[in-house]
ROSE-4610 file (N, C-alpha, C; in Angstrom, 1 decimal, always signed):
// ROSE-4610
residu = [M/M/M/S/S/S/F/F/F/V/V/V/R/R/R/L/L/L/V/V/V/A/A/A/L/L/L/A/A/A/V/V/V/V/V/V/L/L/L/C/C/C/V/V/V/S/S/S/G/G/G/C/C/C/E/E/E/R/R/R/T/T/T/A/A/A/A/A/A/P/P/P/S/S/S/E/E/E/L/L/L/S/S/S/A/A/A/S/S/S/D/D/D/I/I/I/A/A/A/A/A/A/I/I/I/R/R/R/A/A/A/T/T/T/S/S/S/E/E/E/R/R/R/W/W/W/V/V/V/A/A/A/G/G/G/V/V/V/R/R/R/A/A/A/G/G/G/Q/Q/Q/W/W/W/E/E/E/D/D/D/V/V/V/A/A/A/A/A/A/T/T/T/F/F/F/T/T/T/E/E/E/D/D/D/A/A/A/V/V/V/L/L/L/Q/Q/Q/F/F/F/P/P/P/T/T/T/A/A/A/R/R/R/Y/Y/Y/E/E/E/G/G/G/R/R/R/P/P/P/A/A/A/I/I/I/L/L/L/K/K/K/W/W/W/L/L/L/Q/Q/Q/S/S/S/T/T/T/Q/Q/Q/P/P/P/W/W/W/T/T/T/A/A/A/A/A/A/R/R/R/E/E/E/L/L/L/H/H/H/I/I/I/D/D/D/E/E/E/I/I/I/R/R/R/G/G/G/R/R/R/G/G/G/D/D/D/M/M/M/A/A/A/F/F/F/V/V/V/M/M/M/G/G/G/H/H/H/S/S/S/T/T/T/I/I/I/T/T/T/P/P/P/D/D/D/G/G/G/G/G/G/G/G/G/P/P/P/P/P/P/I/I/I/V/V/V/V/V/V/G/G/G/R/R/R/Y/Y/Y/L/L/L/D/D/D/I/I/I/R/R/R/L/L/L/R/R/R/Q/Q/Q/A/A/A/D/D/D/G/G/G/T/T/T/W/W/W/L/L/L/F/F/F/Y/Y/Y/R/R/R/D/D/D/M/M/M/V/V/V/T/T/T/P/P/P/V/V/V/P/P/P/R/R/R/Q/Q/Q/P/P/P/P/P/P/T/T/T/G/G/G]
num = [1/1/1/2/2/2/3/3/3/4/4/4/5/5/5/6/6/6/7/7/7/8/8/8/9/9/9/10/10/10/11/11/11/12/12/12/13/13/13/14/14/14/15/15/15/16/16/16/17/17/17/18/18/18/19/19/19/20/20/20/21/21/21/22/22/22/23/23/23/24/24/24/25/25/25/26/26/26/27/27/27/28/28/28/29/29/29/30/30/30/31/31/31/32/32/32/33/33/33/34/34/34/35/35/35/36/36/36/37/37/37/38/38/38/39/39/39/40/40/40/41/41/41/42/42/42/43/43/43/44/44/44/45/45/45/46/46/46/47/47/47/48/48/48/49/49/49/50/50/50/51/51/51/52/52/52/53/53/53/54/54/54/55/55/55/56/56/56/57/57/57/58/58/58/59/59/59/60/60/60/61/61/61/62/62/62/63/63/63/64/64/64/65/65/65/66/66/66/67/67/67/68/68/68/69/69/69/70/70/70/71/71/71/72/72/72/73/73/73/74/74/74/75/75/75/76/76/76/77/77/77/78/78/78/79/79/79/80/80/80/81/81/81/82/82/82/83/83/83/84/84/84/85/85/85/86/86/86/87/87/87/88/88/88/89/89/89/90/90/90/91/91/91/92/92/92/93/93/93/94/94/94/95/95/95/96/96/96/97/97/97/98/98/98/99/99/99/100/100/100/101/101/101/102/102/102/103/103/103/104/104/104/105/105/105/106/106/106/107/107/107/108/108/108/109/109/109/110/110/110/111/111/111/112/112/112/113/113/113/114/114/114/115/115/115/116/116/116/117/117/117/118/118/118/119/119/119/120/120/120/121/121/121/122/122/122/123/123/123/124/124/124/125/125/125/126/126/126/127/127/127/128/128/128/129/129/129/130/130/130/131/131/131/132/132/132/133/133/133/134/134/134/135/135/135/136/136/136/137/137/137/138/138/138/139/139/139/140/140/140/141/141/141/142/142/142/143/143/143/144/144/144/145/145/145/146/146/146/147/147/147/148/148/148/149/149/149/150/150/150/151/151/151/152/152/152/153/153/153/154/154/154/155/155/155/156/156/156]
x = [-156.4/-156.0/-154.5/-154.2/-152.8/-151.9/-150.6/-149.6/-149.6/-149.7/-149.7/-150.9/-152.1/-153.2/-153.1/-152.5/-152.3/-151.3/-150.3/-149.3/-149.9/-150.7/-151.4/-152.4/-153.1/-154.1/-153.3/-152.2/-151.4/-150.9/-150.4/-149.9/-151.0/-152.2/-153.3/-153.7/-153.8/-154.2/-153.1/-151.9/-150.8/-150.9/-151.0/-151.0/-152.2/-153.4/-154.6/-154.6/-153.9/-153.8/-152.8/-151.8/-150.8/-151.1/-152.1/-152.5/-153.0/-152.9/-153.5/-155.0/-155.7/-157.1/-157.4/-158.4/-158.7/-159.3/-158.9/-159.4/-160.9/-161.6/-163.0/-163.1/-164.3/-164.4/-164.5/-164.3/-164.4/-165.8/-166.0/-167.3/-168.3/-169.5/-170.6/-171.2/-172.0/-172.7/-173.6/-174.2/-175.1/-174.2/-173.0/-172.1/-171.7/-171.3/-170.9/-172.1/-173.3/-174.4/-174.7/-174.5/-174.7/-173.7/-172.4/-171.3/-171.7/-172.1/-172.5/-173.7/-174.6/-175.8/-175.4/-174.4/-173.9/-173.3/-172.5/-172.0/-173.1/-174.1/-175.2/-176.0/-176.1/-176.8/-175.9/-174.6/-173.7/-173.8/-173.8/-173.9/-175.2/-176.3/-177.7/-177.7/-177.2/-177.2/-176.3/-175.2/-174.3/-174.9/-175.6/-176.2/-177.4/-178.1/-179.3/-178.9/-177.7/-177.3/-177.9/-178.2/-178.7/-177.6/-176.9/-175.6/-175.8/-176.9/-177.0/-177.2/-177.8/-177.9/-176.6/-175.8/-174.5/-173.6/-173.6/-172.8/-173.2/-174.5/-175.0/-174.4/-173.7/-173.0/-171.6/-171.2/-170.0/-170.2/-169.3/-169.4/-169.2/-169.6/-169.5/-168.0/-167.1/-165.7/-164.9/-165.6/-164.9/-163.9/-163.0/-162.0/-162.1/-162.3/-162.2/-160.9/-160.1/-158.7/-158.5/-158.1/-157.6/-156.1/-155.4/-154.0/-153.7/-154.7/-154.5/-155.4/-156.3/-157.2/-157.7/-158.0/-158.5/-159.7/-160.8/-162.0/-162.2/-162.3/-162.4/-163.8/-164.5/-165.8/-166.9/-168.1/-169.3/-169.6/-169.6/-170.0/-169.0/-167.7/-166.7/-166.9/-167.2/-167.5/-168.7/-169.8/-171.0/-170.7/-170.0/-169.6/-168.9/-167.9/-167.2/-168.2/-169.0/-170.0/-170.9/-171.3/-172.2/-171.5/-170.2/-169.5/-169.2/-169.7/-169.4/-170.7/-170.5/-171.6/-172.0/-173.3/-173.8/-173.2/-173.0/-172.5/-173.6/-173.1/-174.1/-174.1/-175.0/-175.1/-173.8/-173.0/-171.8/-170.7/-170.8/-169.8/-170.3/-169.4/-169.8/-168.8/-169.2/-168.3/-168.3/-167.1/-166.8/-166.1/-166.6/-166.0/-165.1/-163.8/-162.9/-162.7/-162.7/-162.4/-163.0/-163.5/-164.0/-163.4/-162.7/-162.1/-162.4/-162.5/-162.6/-162.9/-162.9/-163.3/-164.0/-164.9/-165.5/-166.3/-166.1/-166.8/-166.1/-165.0/-164.2/-164.0/-164.1/-163.9/-163.1/-162.4/-161.6/-162.2/-162.5/-163.1/-162.2/-161.8/-161.0/-161.7/-161.6/-162.3/-161.8/-162.6/-162.3/-163.6/-163.4/-164.6/-164.2/-165.2/-165.0/-166.0/-165.6/-166.5/-166.5/-167.7/-167.9/-167.9/-167.0/-166.9/-168.3/-168.5/-169.8/-170.0/-169.0/-169.1/-169.1/-169.1/-169.0/-167.6/-167.5/-166.1/-166.1/-164.9/-164.8/-164.7/-165.1/-165.0/-163.6/-163.3/-162.0/-161.9/-160.9/-160.7/-160.3/-161.0/-160.7/-160.4/-160.6/-160.2/-160.1/-159.3/-159.2/-159.4/-160.0/-160.2/-160.0/-159.7/-159.6/-160.3/-161.3/-162.1/-161.9/-162.1/-162.3/-163.7/-164.5/-165.9/-166.0/-166.9/-167.2/-168.7/-168.9/-170.3/-170.9/-172.1/-172.9/-173.8/-174.4/-175.3/-176.5/-176.9/-178.1/-177.7/-176.4/-176.0/-175.5/-175.6/-175.1/-173.6/-173.0/-171.5/-171.2/-170.7/-170.5/-169.0/-168.7/-167.3/-166.7/-165.5/-164.8/-163.6/-162.9/-161.8/-162.0/-161.9/-162.1/-160.9/-160.1/-158.9/-159.1/-159.2/-159.5/-158.3/-158.0/-156.9/-157.4/-157.4/-157.8/-156.7/-157.2/-156.3/-156.3/-155.1/-155.1/-155.5/-156.3/-156.7/-155.5/-155.4/-154.3/-154.9/-154.1/-154.6/-154.7/-155.7/-155.8/-154.6/-154.3/-153.1/-153.6/-152.7/-152.9/-153.2]
y = [+53.1/+53.4/+52.9/+52.3/+51.8/+52.9/+52.7/+53.7/+54.1/+53.2/+53.5/+54.3/+54.1/+54.9/+56.3/+56.4/+57.7/+58.5/+57.9/+58.7/+59.1/+58.2/+58.5/+59.6/+59.6/+60.7/+62.0/+62.0/+63.2/+63.8/+62.9/+63.3/+64.0/+63.3/+63.9/+65.3/+65.4/+66.6/+67.7/+67.4/+68.3/+68.8/+67.9/+68.2/+69.1/+68.7/+69.5/+70.8/+70.9/+72.2/+73.1/+72.6/+73.3/+73.8/+73.2/+73.6/+75.0/+75.6/+76.9/+76.7/+77.8/+77.8/+77.6/+76.8/+76.5/+77.8/+78.0/+79.2/+79.0/+80.1/+80.0/+79.3/+78.7/+77.9/+78.8/+78.2/+78.9/+79.5/+80.3/+80.9/+79.9/+80.1/+79.2/+79.5/+78.7/+78.9/+80.1/+80.3/+81.5/+82.8/+82.7/+83.9/+84.3/+83.3/+83.5/+84.1/+83.5/+84.1/+85.5/+85.9/+87.2/+88.2/+87.7/+88.5/+88.8/+87.7/+87.9/+88.9/+88.8/+89.7/+91.2/+91.4/+92.8/+93.3/+92.4/+92.8/+93.0/+92.2/+92.4/+93.7/+94.0/+95.3/+96.4/+96.3/+97.4/+97.6/+96.5/+96.6/+97.2/+96.8/+97.3/+98.8/+99.2/+100.6/+101.5/+100.9/+101.7/+101.8/+100.8/+100.8/+101.8/+101.9/+102.8/+104.2/+104.4/+105.7/+106.0/+105.0/+105.1/+105.2/+106.3/+106.4/+106.2/+106.6/+106.4/+104.9/+104.2/+102.8/+102.1/+102.6/+102.0/+102.3/+103.6/+103.9/+103.1/+102.7/+101.9/+100.5/+100.1/+98.8/+98.9/+100.1/+100.3/+100.5/+100.1/+100.5/+102.0/+102.5/+103.9/+104.4/+103.5/+103.9/+103.2/+102.9/+102.2/+103.1/+102.5/+103.2/+102.6/+103.5/+103.2/+103.8/+102.9/+103.3/+103.0/+104.0/+103.9/+104.3/+104.0/+104.4/+105.9/+106.7/+108.2/+108.9/+108.2/+108.8/+107.9/+108.5/+107.7/+108.4/+107.6/+108.2/+107.5/+108.2/+107.6/+108.0/+106.9/+107.1/+107.1/+106.6/+106.6/+107.9/+109.0/+110.3/+110.7/+110.5/+110.8/+109.8/+108.6/+107.6/+108.0/+108.4/+108.9/+110.1/+111.0/+112.2/+111.9/+110.9/+110.5/+109.8/+108.9/+108.2/+109.2/+110.2/+111.2/+111.9/+111.9/+112.5/+111.6/+110.3/+109.3/+109.1/+108.4/+108.0/+106.6/+106.3/+104.9/+104.0/+102.8/+101.8/+101.4/+101.1/+100.5/+99.0/+98.4/+96.9/+96.2/+97.0/+96.4/+96.2/+96.8/+96.7/+95.6/+94.7/+93.6/+93.6/+93.1/+92.9/+91.4/+90.9/+89.4/+89.2/+88.2/+87.8/+86.6/+86.7/+85.6/+84.7/+85.2/+84.4/+85.1/+84.2/+84.7/+83.8/+84.4/+83.6/+84.4/+83.7/+84.4/+83.4/+84.0/+83.3/+84.2/+83.7/+84.5/+85.6/+86.9/+88.0/+88.8/+88.3/+89.0/+88.1/+88.7/+88.0/+88.9/+88.2/+88.9/+88.5/+89.5/+89.2/+89.8/+89.0/+89.4/+89.3/+90.2/+90.1/+91.1/+91.2/+92.1/+92.6/+93.7/+94.2/+94.2/+94.0/+94.0/+94.9/+95.3/+96.0/+95.2/+95.0/+94.4/+95.5/+95.4/+96.5/+96.7/+97.9/+98.2/+97.4/+97.1/+96.3/+94.8/+94.4/+93.0/+92.6/+91.3/+90.7/+90.3/+89.8/+89.3/+90.5/+90.3/+91.4/+91.7/+93.0/+93.5/+93.8/+93.3/+93.6/+95.0/+95.8/+97.2/+97.6/+96.6/+96.9/+95.6/+95.7/+94.6/+95.2/+94.4/+94.8/+93.8/+94.3/+93.4/+94.1/+93.4/+94.0/+93.2/+93.9/+93.3/+93.6/+92.6/+92.7/+92.3/+93.0/+92.7/+92.3/+91.2/+90.7/+91.7/+92.1/+93.0/+92.2/+92.8/+92.1/+91.5/+92.1/+91.6/+90.5/+90.1/+89.0/+89.5/+90.8/+91.3/+91.5/+91.6/+91.7/+93.0/+94.1/+95.3/+95.5/+96.4/+96.7/+97.5/+97.1/+97.8/+98.5/+97.7/+98.3/+97.8/+98.7/+98.4/+99.0/+98.2/+98.7/+98.3/+99.4/+99.2/+99.7/+98.9/+99.3/+99.2/+100.3/+100.2/+99.5/+98.8/+98.1/+98.9/+99.5/+100.3/+99.5/+100.1/+99.4/+99.4/+98.2/+98.0/+98.5/+99.2/+99.7/+98.4/+98.4/+97.3/+97.1/+95.8/+95.5/+95.3/+95.6/+95.2/+96.3]
z = [+167.5/+166.1/+166.0/+164.9/+164.8/+164.4/+164.7/+164.5/+163.0/+162.1/+160.6/+160.2/+160.8/+160.5/+161.0/+162.2/+162.9/+162.1/+161.6/+160.7/+159.4/+158.8/+157.5/+157.8/+158.8/+159.1/+159.3/+160.0/+160.3/+159.0/+158.1/+156.8/+156.0/+155.9/+155.2/+155.8/+157.1/+157.7/+157.4/+157.5/+157.2/+155.8/+154.8/+153.4/+153.1/+153.6/+153.3/+154.0/+155.1/+155.8/+155.2/+154.5/+153.9/+152.5/+151.8/+150.5/+150.4/+149.3/+149.1/+149.0/+149.3/+149.2/+147.7/+147.4/+146.0/+145.3/+144.1/+143.4/+143.1/+143.0/+142.6/+141.3/+141.1/+139.8/+138.6/+137.5/+136.2/+136.1/+135.1/+134.8/+134.4/+134.9/+134.6/+133.2/+132.7/+131.4/+131.5/+132.6/+132.8/+132.8/+133.4/+133.4/+132.0/+131.3/+129.9/+129.1/+129.3/+128.5/+128.9/+130.2/+130.7/+130.1/+130.0/+129.4/+127.9/+127.2/+125.8/+125.7/+126.6/+126.6/+126.8/+127.6/+127.8/+126.4/+125.8/+124.5/+123.5/+123.5/+122.5/+122.8/+124.1/+124.5/+124.0/+124.2/+123.7/+122.2/+121.5/+120.0/+119.6/+120.2/+119.8/+120.1/+121.3/+121.6/+120.7/+120.3/+119.4/+118.0/+117.6/+116.2/+116.3/+117.4/+117.5/+117.9/+118.3/+118.8/+120.2/+120.9/+122.3/+123.3/+123.3/+124.0/+125.5/+126.1/+127.6/+127.9/+127.0/+127.3/+127.1/+126.1/+125.9/+127.1/+127.6/+128.8/+130.0/+130.1/+131.2/+131.2/+130.2/+130.1/+130.8/+131.3/+132.0/+133.4/+134.3/+135.7/+135.9/+137.0/+137.3/+137.2/+137.6/+137.6/+136.5/+135.4/+134.2/+133.6/+132.8/+132.0/+130.6/+129.6/+128.2/+127.7/+127.2/+126.8/+125.3/+124.6/+123.2/+123.2/+122.1/+122.1/+122.3/+121.9/+122.0/+122.9/+123.6/+124.5/+125.6/+126.7/+127.9/+128.5/+128.7/+129.3/+130.6/+131.7/+133.1/+133.6/+134.0/+134.6/+133.6/+134.0/+133.1/+132.4/+133.2/+132.5/+131.4/+131.6/+130.5/+129.3/+129.6/+128.5/+127.7/+128.4/+127.8/+126.9/+127.4/+126.6/+125.3/+125.4/+124.2/+123.3/+123.8/+123.0/+122.2/+122.8/+122.2/+121.1/+121.0/+119.9/+118.7/+118.8/+117.8/+116.9/+115.8/+115.0/+115.2/+115.1/+115.3/+114.2/+114.6/+113.7/+112.7/+111.5/+110.5/+110.6/+109.9/+110.0/+109.4/+108.6/+108.1/+109.1/+110.3/+111.4/+112.4/+112.7/+113.6/+114.8/+115.9/+117.1/+117.3/+117.5/+117.6/+118.9/+119.7/+120.9/+120.5/+120.8/+120.5/+121.7/+122.9/+124.1/+125.3/+126.2/+127.5/+128.5/+129.5/+130.6/+131.9/+133.0/+134.3/+135.4/+136.6/+137.8/+138.7/+139.5/+140.5/+139.8/+140.3/+139.8/+138.7/+138.2/+137.2/+135.9/+134.8/+133.5/+132.6/+131.7/+130.6/+129.3/+128.5/+127.2/+126.1/+125.1/+124.0/+122.7/+121.8/+120.6/+119.5/+118.5/+117.4/+116.7/+116.0/+115.2/+113.7/+112.9/+111.5/+110.7/+109.5/+108.6/+107.3/+106.8/+105.5/+104.5/+103.5/+102.4/+101.7/+101.3/+100.6/+99.4/+98.6/+97.4/+97.7/+98.9/+99.3/+99.5/+99.7/+100.0/+101.4/+101.8/+103.2/+104.1/+105.4/+106.4/+106.6/+107.0/+107.3/+108.8/+109.4/+110.9/+111.0/+111.8/+112.0/+113.4/+114.4/+115.7/+116.6/+117.6/+118.6/+120.0/+120.9/+122.2/+123.2/+124.4/+125.6/+126.7/+127.3/+128.4/+129.7/+130.7/+132.0/+132.4/+132.7/+133.1/+134.6/+135.3/+136.7/+136.8/+137.5/+137.8/+138.8/+138.5/+139.4/+140.3/+141.3/+142.2/+141.5/+140.4/+139.7/+138.7/+138.6/+137.7/+136.4/+136.1/+134.8/+134.9/+133.8/+133.7/+133.0/+133.7/+133.1/+132.8/+131.8/+131.5/+132.6/+133.0/+134.1/+133.4/+132.6/+131.8/+130.4/+129.4/+128.0/+127.2/+126.7/+125.9/+124.4/+123.6/+122.2/+121.4/+120.4/+119.5/+118.1/+117.3/+115.9/+115.1/+114.1/+113.2/+111.9/+111.5/+110.3/+109.1/+108.2/+107.0/+106.0/+105.4/+104.4/+103.0/+102.3/+100.9/+100.0/+99.1/+98.2/+97.4/+97.2/+96.3/+94.9/+94.0/+92.6/+91.8]
């Protein structure tokens, strides 16, 4: 082997050995579909008042965080859910962004209510979730931070 080839090989080996380990790839289309499916299951359960099914979309050690309250663990989240009212069809959940790598994803979105008399939907809440992929391929809520958006009084 020539001296130039030997030096080139040494440089390549040094550079490749000194590089950081590559980060896991971005989420696959099936991961994103599974994340959306968890959100759809959550919404269906909240609309039907099926609180145990809604709570099952959270990991056992999940945290649900509001500005004024924090619920730690699936049993505490279930207890809080049981104290709430089901959503009507006028309330919608929207996913604005899904990002992640490996077994962790970040989901950002908002919820809206369409006024009884019609008109454009009004944003009533914003959320940021951390989801974890489970062994069965589902993506459950691990951390869920929800911030209500105060309604603005009508102008005019």
